[in-house]
PyMOL commands that place a pseudoatom at each C-alpha (Angstrom):
pseudoatom trace, name=CA, resn=MET, resi=1, chain=A, elem=C, hetatm=0, pos=[26.217, 89.502, -20.187]
pseudoatom trace, name=CA, resn=ASN, resi=2, chain=A, elem=C, hetatm=0, pos=[25.233, 88.953, -23.774]
pseudoatom trace, name=CA, resn=PRO, resi=3, chain=A, elem=C, hetatm=0, pos=[25.677, 85.661, -25.596]
pseudoatom trace, name=CA, resn=SER, resi=4, chain=A, elem=C, hetatm=0, pos=[28.673, 86.748, -27.661]
pseudoatom trace, name=CA, resn=GLN, resi=5, chain=A, elem=C, hetatm=0, pos=[30.616, 87.751, -24.514]
pseudoatom trace, name=CA, resn=LYS, resi=6, chain=A, elem=C, hetatm=0, pos=[29.744, 84.424, -22.892]
pseudoatom trace, name=CA, resn=LYS, resi=7, chain=A, elem=C, hetatm=0, pos=[31.150, 82.501, -25.876]
pseudoatom trace, name=CA, resn=SER, resi=8, chain=A, elem=C, hetatm=0, pos=[34.388, 84.464, -25.797]
pseudoatom trace, name=CA, resn=ASN, resi=9, chain=A, elem=C, hetatm=0, pos=[34.817, 83.878, -22.035]
pseudoatom trace, name=CA, resn=ASP, resi=10, chain=A, elem=C, hetatm=0, pos=[34.334, 80.136, -22.536]
pseudoatom trace, name=CA, resn=ALA, resi=11, chain=A, elem=C, hetatm=0, pos=[36.909, 80.155, -25.322]
pseudoatom trace, name=CA, resn=LEU, resi=12, chain=A, elem=C, hetatm=0, pos=[39.409, 82.025, -23.111]
pseudoatom trace, name=CA, resn=ARG, resi=13, chain=A, elem=C, hetatm=0, pos=[38.897, 79.586, -20.251]
pseudoatom trace, name=CA, resn=GLY, resi=14, chain=A, elem=C, hetatm=0, pos=[39.545, 76.633, -22.547]
pseudoatom trace, name=CA, resn=ALA, resi=15, chain=A, elem=C, hetatm=0, pos=[42.629, 78.265, -23.985]
pseudoatom trace, name=CA, resn=SER, resi=16, chain=A, elem=C, hetatm=0, pos=[44.095, 78.970, -20.550]
pseudoatom trace, name=CA, resn=GLN, resi=17, chain=A, elem=C, hetatm=0, pos=[44.034, 75.286, -19.507]
pseudoatom trace, name=CA, resn=PRO, resi=18, chain=A, elem=C, hetatm=0, pos=[46.904, 73.055, -20.592]
pseudoatom trace, name=CA, resn=GLN, resi=19, chain=A, elem=C, hetatm=0, pos=[46.265, 70.669, -23.452]
pseudoatom trace, name=CA, resn=HIS, resi=20, chain=A, elem=C, hetatm=0, pos=[46.928, 67.465, -21.466]
pseudoatom trace, name=CA, resn=ILE, resi=21, chain=A, elem=C, hetatm=0, pos=[44.142, 68.309, -18.966]
pseudoatom trace, name=CA, resn=LEU, resi=22, chain=A, elem=C, hetatm=0, pos=[41.656, 68.741, -21.781]
pseudoatom trace, name=CA, resn=THR, resi=23, chain=A, elem=C, hetatm=0, pos=[42.544, 65.387, -23.280]
pseudoatom trace, name=CA, resn=THR, resi=24, chain=A, elem=C, hetatm=0, pos=[42.329, 63.729, -19.869]
pseudoatom trace, name=CA, resn=LYS, resi=25, chain=A, elem=C, hetatm=0, pos=[38.853, 65.106, -19.312]
pseudoatom trace, name=CA, resn=LYS, resi=26, chain=A, elem=C, hetatm=0, pos=[37.798, 63.889, -22.743]
pseudoatom trace, name=CA, resn=SER, resi=27, chain=A, elem=C, hetatm=0, pos=[39.156, 60.411, -22.105]
pseudoatom trace, name=CA, resn=LEU, resi=28, chain=A, elem=C, hetatm=0, pos=[37.354, 60.298, -18.751]
pseudoatom trace, name=CA, resn=ARG, resi=29, chain=A, elem=C, hetatm=0, pos=[34.085, 61.252, -20.347]
pseudoatom trace, name=CA, resn=SER, resi=30, chain=A, elem=C, hetatm=0, pos=[34.211, 58.705, -23.162]
pseudoatom trace, name=CA, resn=PRO, resi=31, chain=A, elem=C, hetatm=0, pos=[36.432, 55.720, -22.273]
pseudoatom trace, name=CA, resn=SER, resi=32, chain=A, elem=C, hetatm=0, pos=[37.427, 53.452, -25.089]
pseudoatom trace, name=CA, resn=ARG, resi=33, chain=A, elem=C, hetatm=0, pos=[35.762, 50.019, -24.879]
pseudoatom trace, name=CA, resn=ALA, resi=34, chain=A, elem=C, hetatm=0, pos=[38.803, 48.358, -26.407]
pseudoatom trace, name=CA, resn=THR, resi=35, chain=A, elem=C, hetatm=0, pos=[40.999, 49.297, -23.424]
pseudoatom trace, name=CA, resn=THR, resi=36, chain=A, elem=C, hetatm=0, pos=[38.603, 48.121, -20.651]
pseudoatom trace, name=CA, resn=PRO, resi=37, chain=A, elem=C, hetatm=0, pos=[37.674, 44.416, -21.013]
pseudoatom trace, name=CA, resn=LYS, resi=38, chain=A, elem=C, hetatm=0, pos=[35.041, 44.260, -18.250]
pseudoatom trace, name=CA, resn=ASN, resi=39, chain=A, elem=C, hetatm=0, pos=[33.496, 40.902, -19.183]
pseudoatom trace, name=CA, resn=LEU, resi=40, chain=A, elem=C, hetatm=0, pos=[36.683, 38.832, -19.503]
pseudoatom trace, name=CA, resn=CYS, resi=41, chain=A, elem=C, hetatm=0, pos=[37.217, 38.010, -15.804]
pseudoatom trace, name=CA, resn=PRO, resi=42, chain=A, elem=C, hetatm=0, pos=[35.452, 38.716, -12.508]
pseudoatom trace, name=CA, resn=THR, resi=43, chain=A, elem=C, hetatm=0, pos=[36.641, 41.555, -10.392]
pseudoatom trace, name=CA, resn=PRO, resi=44, chain=A, elem=C, hetatm=0, pos=[39.418, 40.682, -7.947]
pseudoatom trace, name=CA, resn=ARG, resi=45, chain=A, elem=C, hetatm=0, pos=[37.142, 41.340, -4.963]
pseudoatom trace, name=CA, resn=LYS, resi=46, chain=A, elem=C, hetatm=0, pos=[34.581, 38.733, -6.042]
pseudoatom trace, name=CA, resn=ALA, resi=47, chain=A, elem=C, hetatm=0, pos=[37.272, 36.123, -6.646]
pseudoatom trace, name=CA, resn=GLN, resi=48, chain=A, elem=C, hetatm=0, pos=[38.866, 36.877, -3.300]
pseudoatom trace, name=CA, resn=ALA, resi=49, chain=A, elem=C, hetatm=0, pos=[35.512, 36.543, -1.523]
pseudoatom trace, name=CA, resn=ALA, resi=50, chain=A, elem=C, hetatm=0, pos=[34.867, 33.168, -3.168]
pseudoatom trace, name=CA, resn=ILE, resi=51, chain=A, elem=C, hetatm=0, pos=[38.289, 31.832, -2.189]
pseudoatom trace, name=CA, resn=GLU, resi=52, chain=A, elem=C, hetatm=0, pos=[37.897, 33.100, 1.380]
pseudoatom trace, name=CA, resn=PHE, resi=53, chain=A, elem=C, hetatm=0, pos=[34.484, 31.415, 1.626]
pseudoatom trace, name=CA, resn=LEU, resi=54, chain=A, elem=C, hetatm=0, pos=[35.885, 28.082, 0.410]
pseudoatom trace, name=CA, resn=MET, resi=55, chain=A, elem=C, hetatm=0, pos=[38.883, 28.266, 2.722]
pseudoatom trace, name=CA, resn=THR, resi=56, chain=A, elem=C, hetatm=0, pos=[36.712, 29.137, 5.716]
pseudoatom trace, name=CA, resn=TYR, resi=57, chain=A, elem=C, hetatm=0, pos=[33.804, 26.729, 5.232]
pseudoatom trace, name=CA, resn=GLY, resi=58, chain=A, elem=C, hetatm=0, pos=[35.306, 24.133, 2.881]
pseudoatom trace, name=CA, resn=TRP, resi=59, chain=A, elem=C, hetatm=0, pos=[37.116, 22.337, 5.701]
pseudoatom trace, name=CA, resn=ALA, resi=60, chain=A, elem=C, hetatm=0, pos=[33.931, 22.150, 7.751]
pseudoatom trace, name=CA, resn=LEU, resi=61, chain=A, elem=C, hetatm=0, pos=[31.988, 20.812, 4.758]
pseudoatom trace, name=CA, resn=LEU, resi=62, chain=A, elem=C, hetatm=0, pos=[34.681, 18.213, 4.108]
pseudoatom trace, name=CA, resn=ALA, resi=63, chain=A, elem=C, hetatm=0, pos=[34.601, 17.115, 7.774]
pseudoatom trace, name=CA, resn=VAL, resi=64, chain=A, elem=C, hetatm=0, pos=[30.801, 16.704, 7.658]
pseudoatom trace, name=CA, resn=LEU, resi=65, chain=A, elem=C, hetatm=0, pos=[31.027, 14.603, 4.473]
pseudoatom trace, name=CA, resn=VAL, resi=66, chain=A, elem=C, hetatm=0, pos=[33.694, 12.357, 6.031]
pseudoatom trace, name=CA, resn=ALA, resi=67, chain=A, elem=C, hetatm=0, pos=[31.537, 11.890, 9.159]
pseudoatom trace, name=CA, resn=ILE, resi=68, chain=A, elem=C, hetatm=0, pos=[28.459, 10.959, 7.082]
pseudoatom trace, name=CA, resn=GLY, resi=69, chain=A, elem=C, hetatm=0, pos=[30.550, 8.520, 5.036]
pseudoatom trace, name=CA, resn=ALA, resi=70, chain=A, elem=C, hetatm=0, pos=[31.881, 6.857, 8.207]
pseudoatom trace, name=CA, resn=LEU, resi=71, chain=A, elem=C, hetatm=0, pos=[28.359, 6.509, 9.662]
pseudoatom trace, name=CA, resn=ALA, resi=72, chain=A, elem=C, hetatm=0, pos=[27.089, 4.970, 6.426]
pseudoatom trace, name=CA, resn=TYR, resi=73, chain=A, elem=C, hetatm=0, pos=[30.073, 2.589, 6.222]
pseudoatom trace, name=CA, resn=PHE, resi=74, chain=A, elem=C, hetatm=0, pos=[29.495, 1.248, 9.749]
pseudoatom trace, name=CA, resn=GLY, resi=75, chain=A, elem=C, hetatm=0, pos=[25.753, 0.774, 9.156]
pseudoatom trace, name=CA, resn=VAL, resi=76, chain=A, elem=C, hetatm=0, pos=[24.456, 3.486, 11.474]
pseudoatom trace, name=CA, resn=LEU, resi=77, chain=A, elem=C, hetatm=0, pos=[22.547, 5.136, 8.627]
pseudoatom trace, name=CA, resn=ASP, resi=78, chain=A, elem=C, hetatm=0, pos=[21.140, 1.852, 7.254]
pseudoatom trace, name=CA, resn=PRO, resi=79, chain=A, elem=C, hetatm=0, pos=[17.468, 2.622, 6.460]
pseudoatom trace, name=CA, resn=SER, resi=80, chain=A, elem=C, hetatm=0, pos=[16.441, -1.021, 6.884]
pseudoatom trace, name=CA, resn=LYS, resi=81, chain=A, elem=C, hetatm=0, pos=[17.179, -0.714, 10.618]
pseudoatom trace, name=CA, resn=ILE, resi=82, chain=A, elem=C, hetatm=0, pos=[14.961, 2.343, 10.902]
pseudoatom trace, name=CA, resn=LEU, resi=83, chain=A, elem=C, hetatm=0, pos=[11.943, 1.086, 8.926]
pseudoatom trace, name=CA, resn=PRO, resi=84, chain=A, elem=C, hetatm=0, pos=[9.133, -0.465, 10.996]
pseudoatom trace, name=CA, resn=GLU, resi=85, chain=A, elem=C, hetatm=0, pos=[8.090, -4.095, 10.661]
pseudoatom trace, name=CA, resn=ARG, resi=86, chain=A, elem=C, hetatm=0, pos=[4.928, -4.576, 8.620]
pseudoatom trace, name=CA, resn=CYS, resi=87, chain=A, elem=C, hetatm=0, pos=[2.549, -7.133, 7.184]
pseudoatom trace, name=CA, resn=ASN, resi=88, chain=A, elem=C, hetatm=0, pos=[0.393, -5.980, 4.258]
pseudoatom trace, name=CA, resn=PHE, resi=89, chain=A, elem=C, hetatm=0, pos=[-1.942, -8.086, 2.164]
pseudoatom trace, name=CA, resn=GLN, resi=90, chain=A, elem=C, hetatm=0, pos=[-4.766, -7.068, -0.113]
pseudoatom trace, name=CA, resn=GLN, resi=91, chain=A, elem=C, hetatm=0, pos=[-7.876, -5.310, 1.154]
pseudoatom trace, name=CA, resn=GLU, resi=92, chain=A, elem=C, hetatm=0, pos=[-10.060, -8.444, 1.259]
pseudoatom trace, name=CA, resn=LEU, resi=93, chain=A, elem=C, hetatm=0, pos=[-7.452, -10.362, 3.309]
pseudoatom trace, name=CA, resn=PRO, resi=94, chain=A, elem=C, hetatm=0, pos=[-5.738, -7.996, 5.779]
pseudoatom trace, name=CA, resn=CYS, resi=95, chain=A, elem=C, hetatm=0, pos=[-2.867, -9.354, 7.863]
pseudoatom trace, name=CA, resn=THR, resi=96, chain=A, elem=C, hetatm=0, pos=[-3.474, -9.120, 11.622]
pseudoatom trace, name=CA, resn=GLY, resi=97, chain=A, elem=C, hetatm=0, pos=[-0.117, -10.456, 12.881]
pseudoatom trace, name=CA, resn=PHE, resi=98, chain=A, elem=C, hetatm=0, pos=[3.088, -12.241, 11.852]
pseudoatom trace, name=CA, resn=GLN, resi=99, chain=A, elem=C, hetatm=0, pos=[6.343, -13.787, 13.022]
pseudoatom trace, name=CA, resn=ILE, resi=100, chain=A, elem=C, hetatm=0, pos=[9.416, -14.716, 10.959]
pseudoatom trace, name=CA, resn=ASN, resi=101, chain=A, elem=C, hetatm=0, pos=[11.657, -17.561, 12.173]
pseudoatom trace, name=CA, resn=THR, resi=102, chain=A, elem=C, hetatm=0, pos=[14.774, -18.979, 10.545]
pseudoatom trace, name=CA, resn=THR, resi=103, chain=A, elem=C, hetatm=0, pos=[12.828, -21.854, 8.948]
pseudoatom trace, name=CA, resn=HIS, resi=104, chain=A, elem=C, hetatm=0, pos=[9.297, -20.495, 8.481]
pseudoatom trace, name=CA, resn=VAL, resi=105, chain=A, elem=C, hetatm=0, pos=[6.942, -17.529, 8.620]
pseudoatom trace, name=CA, resn=LYS, resi=106, chain=A, elem=C, hetatm=0, pos=[3.628, -17.487, 10.480]
pseudoatom trace, name=CA, resn=PHE, resi=107, chain=A, elem=C, hetatm=0, pos=[0.956, -14.927, 9.698]
pseudoatom trace, name=CA, resn=GLU, resi=108, chain=A, elem=C, hetatm=0, pos=[-2.741, -14.486, 10.313]
pseudoatom trace, name=CA, resn=LEU, resi=109, chain=A, elem=C, hetatm=0, pos=[-5.176, -13.395, 7.603]
pseudoatom trace, name=CA, resn=LYS, resi=110, chain=A, elem=C, hetatm=0, pos=[-8.670, -12.082, 8.221]
pseudoatom trace, name=CA, resn=ASN, resi=111, chain=A, elem=C, hetatm=0, pos=[-11.554, -12.319, 5.769]
pseudoatom trace, name=CA, resn=ALA, resi=112, chain=A, elem=C, hetatm=0, pos=[-12.732, -8.723, 5.301]
pseudoatom trace, name=CA, resn=ALA, resi=113, chain=A, elem=C, hetatm=0, pos=[-14.684, -9.525, 2.136]
pseudoatom trace, name=CA, resn=ALA, resi=114, chain=A, elem=C, hetatm=0, pos=[-18.467, -9.703, 2.166]
pseudoatom trace, name=CA, resn=GLN, resi=115, chain=A, elem=C, hetatm=0, pos=[-18.348, -13.416, 1.285]
pseudoatom trace, name=CA, resn=VAL, resi=116, chain=A, elem=C, hetatm=0, pos=[-16.456, -16.597, 2.039]
pseudoatom trace, name=CA, resn=VAL, resi=117, chain=A, elem=C, hetatm=0, pos=[-12.857, -16.632, 0.749]
pseudoatom trace, name=CA, resn=ASN, resi=118, chain=A, elem=C, hetatm=0, pos=[-11.280, -19.911, -0.366]
pseudoatom trace, name=CA, resn=ILE, resi=119, chain=A, elem=C, hetatm=0, pos=[-7.458, -19.706, -0.652]
pseudoatom trace, name=CA, resn=THR, resi=120, chain=A, elem=C, hetatm=0, pos=[-6.283, -22.237, -3.232]
pseudoatom trace, name=CA, resn=LYS, resi=121, chain=A, elem=C, hetatm=0, pos=[-2.565, -21.406, -3.584]
pseudoatom trace, name=CA, resn=LEU, resi=122, chain=A, elem=C, hetatm=0, pos=[0.131, -19.496, -1.686]
pseudoatom trace, name=CA, resn=GLN, resi=123, chain=A, elem=C, hetatm=0, pos=[3.660, -18.792, -2.954]
pseudoatom trace, name=CA, resn=TYR, resi=124, chain=A, elem=C, hetatm=0, pos=[6.474, -16.646, -1.563]
pseudoatom trace, name=CA, resn=LYS, resi=125, chain=A, elem=C, hetatm=0, pos=[9.773, -15.105, -2.608]
pseudoatom trace, name=CA, resn=GLU, resi=126, chain=A, elem=C, hetatm=0, pos=[12.401, -12.892, -1.104]
pseudoatom trace, name=CA, resn=ALA, resi=127, chain=A, elem=C, hetatm=0, pos=[12.053, -9.319, -2.398]
pseudoatom trace, name=CA, resn=THR, resi=128, chain=A, elem=C, hetatm=0, pos=[15.304, -9.556, -4.394]
pseudoatom trace, name=CA, resn=ALA, resi=129, chain=A, elem=C, hetatm=0, pos=[14.481, -12.950, -5.968]
pseudoatom trace, name=CA, resn=ASN, resi=130, chain=A, elem=C, hetatm=0, pos=[13.067, -13.275, -9.475]
pseudoatom trace, name=CA, resn=ALA, resi=131, chain=A, elem=C, hetatm=0, pos=[10.475, -16.038, -9.178]
pseudoatom trace, name=CA, resn=PHE, resi=132, chain=A, elem=C, hetatm=0, pos=[7.900, -17.105, -6.608]
pseudoatom trace, name=CA, resn=GLN, resi=133, chain=A, elem=C, hetatm=0, pos=[8.268, -20.557, -5.072]
pseudoatom trace, name=CA, resn=ASP, resi=134, chain=A, elem=C, hetatm=0, pos=[5.954, -22.873, -3.185]
pseudoatom trace, name=CA, resn=CYS, resi=135, chain=A, elem=C, hetatm=0, pos=[6.287, -23.278, 0.558]
pseudoatom trace, name=CA, resn=LYS, resi=136, chain=A, elem=C, hetatm=0, pos=[8.223, -26.404, 1.540]
pseudoatom trace, name=CA, resn=THR, resi=137, chain=A, elem=C, hetatm=0, pos=[5.299, -27.270, 3.802]
pseudoatom trace, name=CA, resn=LEU, resi=138, chain=A, elem=C, hetatm=0, pos=[2.134, -25.251, 4.236]
pseudoatom trace, name=CA, resn=THR, resi=139, chain=A, elem=C, hetatm=0, pos=[-0.090, -25.473, 7.303]
pseudoatom trace, name=CA, resn=PRO, resi=140, chain=A, elem=C, hetatm=0, pos=[-2.995, -25.924, 6.889]
pseudoatom trace, name=CA, resn=ASN, resi=141, chain=A, elem=C, hetatm=0, pos=[-2.679, -27.552, 3.493]
pseudoatom trace, name=CA, resn=PRO, resi=142, chain=A, elem=C, hetatm=0, pos=[-4.784, -26.650, 1.641]
pseudoatom trace, name=CA, resn=ILE, resi=143, chain=A, elem=C, hetatm=0, pos=[-5.468, -23.381, 3.429]
pseudoatom trace, name=CA, resn=GLY, resi=144, chain=A, elem=C, hetatm=0, pos=[-9.085, -23.616, 2.388]
pseudoatom trace, name=CA, resn=LYS, resi=145, chain=A, elem=C, hetatm=0, pos=[-11.991, -21.424, 3.383]
pseudoatom trace, name=CA, resn=ILE, resi=146, chain=A, elem=C, hetatm=0, pos=[-11.966, -18.418, 5.654]
pseudoatom trace, name=CA, resn=LEU, resi=147, chain=A, elem=C, hetatm=0, pos=[-15.470, -17.460, 6.726]
pseudoatom trace, name=CA, resn=ILE, resi=148, chain=A, elem=C, hetatm=0, pos=[-16.631, -13.840, 6.798]
pseudoatom trace, name=CA, resn=GLU, resi=149, chain=A, elem=C, hetatm=0, pos=[-14.890, -11.848, 9.580]
pseudoatom trace, name=CA, resn=GLN, resi=150, chain=A, elem=C, hetatm=0, pos=[-12.944, -14.965, 10.647]
pseudoatom trace, name=CA, resn=LYS, resi=151, chain=A, elem=C, hetatm=0, pos=[-9.148, -15.333, 10.897]
pseudoatom trace, name=CA, resn=LYS, resi=152, chain=A, elem=C, hetatm=0, pos=[-6.833, -18.129, 9.860]
pseudoatom trace, name=CA, resn=LEU, resi=153, chain=A, elem=C, hetatm=0, pos=[-3.243, -18.748, 11.021]
pseudoatom trace, name=CA, resn=ILE, resi=154, chain=A, elem=C, hetatm=0, pos=[-1.003, -19.823, 8.136]
pseudoatom trace, name=CA, resn=THR, resi=155, chain=A, elem=C, hetatm=0, pos=[2.518, -21.274, 8.433]
pseudoatom trace, name=CA, resn=CYS, resi=156, chain=A, elem=C, hetatm=0, pos=[4.799, -21.347, 5.394]
pseudoatom trace, name=CA, resn=GLU, resi=157, chain=A, elem=C, hetatm=0, pos=[8.095, -23.244, 5.713]
pseudoatom trace, name=CA, resn=PHE, resi=158, chain=A, elem=C, hetatm=0, pos=[10.974, -21.814, 3.672]
pseudoatom trace, name=CA, resn=GLN, resi=159, chain=A, elem=C, hetatm=0, pos=[12.817, -23.846, 1.044]
pseudoatom trace, name=CA, resn=THR, resi=160, chain=A, elem=C, hetatm=0, pos=[16.123, -22.656, 2.560]
pseudoatom trace, name=CA, resn=PRO, resi=161, chain=A, elem=C, hetatm=0, pos=[16.537, -21.247, 6.090]
pseudoatom trace, name=CA, resn=TYR, resi=162, chain=A, elem=C, hetatm=0, pos=[17.515, -17.634, 6.821]
pseudoatom trace, name=CA, resn=GLU, resi=163, chain=A, elem=C, hetatm=0, pos=[19.977, -16.453, 9.450]
pseudoatom trace, name=CA, resn=SER, resi=164, chain=A, elem=C, hetatm=0, pos=[18.667, -15.035, 12.712]
pseudoatom trace, name=CA, resn=GLY, resi=165, chain=A, elem=C, hetatm=0, pos=[18.766, -11.253, 13.236]
pseudoatom trace, name=CA, resn=ARG, resi=166, chain=A, elem=C, hetatm=0, pos=[18.529, -10.440, 9.543]
pseudoatom trace, name=CA, resn=ARG, resi=167, chain=A, elem=C, hetatm=0, pos=[15.887, -8.026, 8.227]
pseudoatom trace, name=CA, resn=LEU, resi=168, chain=A, elem=C, hetatm=0, pos=[13.841, -9.891, 5.640]
pseudoatom trace, name=CA, resn=LYS, resi=169, chain=A, elem=C, hetatm=0, pos=[11.316, -8.685, 3.079]
pseudoatom trace, name=CA, resn=LEU, resi=170, chain=A, elem=C, hetatm=0, pos=[9.026, -11.405, 1.735]
pseudoatom trace, name=CA, resn=LYS, resi=171, chain=A, elem=C, hetatm=0, pos=[6.500, -11.060, -1.063]
pseudoatom trace, name=CA, resn=PHE, resi=172, chain=A, elem=C, hetatm=0, pos=[3.508, -13.383, -1.395]
pseudoatom trace, name=CA, resn=ASN, resi=173, chain=A, elem=C, hetatm=0, pos=[1.283, -14.461, -4.246]
pseudoatom trace, name=CA, resn=VAL, resi=174, chain=A, elem=C, hetatm=0, pos=[-2.195, -15.560, -3.085]
pseudoatom trace, name=CA, resn=GLU, resi=175, chain=A, elem=C, hetatm=0, pos=[-4.747, -17.244, -5.345]
pseudoatom trace, name=CA, resn=TRP, resi=176, chain=A, elem=C, hetatm=0, pos=[-8.302, -17.371, -4.029]
pseudoatom trace, name=CA, resn=ASN, resi=177, chain=A, elem=C, hetatm=0, pos=[-11.933, -17.614, -5.080]
pseudoatom trace, name=CA, resn=ASN, resi=178, chain=A, elem=C, hetatm=0, pos=[-15.382, -17.144, -3.581]
pseudoatom trace, name=CA, resn=ASP, resi=179, chain=A, elem=C, hetatm=0, pos=[-16.476, -20.784, -3.526]
pseudoatom trace, name=CA, resn=ASN, resi=180, chain=A, elem=C, hetatm=0, pos=[-16.646, -20.717, -7.315]
pseudoatom trace, name=CA, resn=PRO, resi=181, chain=A, elem=C, hetatm=0, pos=[-13.492, -22.156, -8.953]
pseudoatom trace, name=CA, resn=ASN, resi=182, chain=A, elem=C, hetatm=0, pos=[-14.436, -20.581, -12.305]
pseudoatom trace, name=CA, resn=PHE, resi=183, chain=A, elem=C, hetatm=0, pos=[-13.715, -17.079, -10.944]
pseudoatom trace, name=CA, resn=SER, resi=184, chain=A, elem=C, hetatm=0, pos=[-10.234, -17.072, -9.455]
pseudoatom trace, name=CA, resn=HIS, resi=185, chain=A, elem=C, hetatm=0, pos=[-8.475, -13.993, -8.069]
pseudoatom trace, name=CA, resn=VAL, resi=186, chain=A, elem=C, hetatm=0, pos=[-4.781, -13.317, -7.537]
pseudoatom trace, name=CA, resn=GLY, resi=187, chain=A, elem=C, hetatm=0, pos=[-3.660, -11.061, -4.716]
pseudoatom trace, name=CA, resn=ALA, resi=188, chain=A, elem=C, hetatm=0, pos=[-0.343, -9.832, -3.387]
pseudoatom trace, name=CA, resn=GLY, resi=189, chain=A, elem=C, hetatm=0, pos=[1.118, -9.585, 0.078]
pseudoatom trace, name=CA, resn=GLU, resi=190, chain=A, elem=C, hetatm=0, pos=[4.281, -8.405, 1.763]
pseudoatom trace, name=CA, resn=ILE, resi=191, chain=A, elem=C, hetatm=0, pos=[5.895, -9.082, 5.135]
pseudoatom trace, name=CA, resn=TYR, resi=192, chain=A, elem=C, hetatm=0, pos=[8.906, -7.110, 6.354]
pseudoatom trace, name=CA, resn=GLY, resi=193, chain=A, elem=C, hetatm=0, pos=[10.533, -7.933, 9.670]
pseudoatom trace, name=CA, resn=THR, resi=194, chain=A, elem=C, hetatm=0, pos=[13.459, -9.339, 11.624]
pseudoatom trace, name=CA, resn=VAL, resi=195, chain=A, elem=C, hetatm=0, pos=[14.179, -13.065, 11.559]
pseudoatom trace, name=CA, resn=GLN, resi=196, chain=A, elem=C, hetatm=0, pos=[13.807, -14.392, 15.132]
for i in range(1, 196): cmd.bond("trace and resi %d" % i, "trace and resi %d" % (i + 1))
show_as sticks, trace
zoom trace
């Protein structure tokens, strides 16, 4: 079949088809962008899937949030009840033991420095308070020297008593020197525990 016959056959085929089919095929091949706003809203299937997901799992999520809120309200999730008791002072004066009572705190400091430590001042405050205050009574007073590798038991009476069973965080300010009052050091300490 030569090329001129092929062209005439194609023309006859096109002429034999109705006009509306030809226009439909053209419109299928090149759709008008003005008539198909694809980016204006998500497809109905995606929206339906999102709503089904929320309806299925939303109630379970809401129930979990209500349960967590109830546990937090009644104090079950209170982190202060979970945290361990601790006594931390600076590296030269580690704390080896402590006890908090309603009227005072007792703790034991060890001299881990390579020289004699002379404690000249000790102040305390509750963690939420602004300023440090002196102990009502301090035993021994003055605390004095702690020899190398020796321990000293210190009792600090509170200015106001605390209620029993409460978790208490105390911060301490310790001033000390090495037998030379011209070179004073300031250290920090912290005790966290339950009032007995």
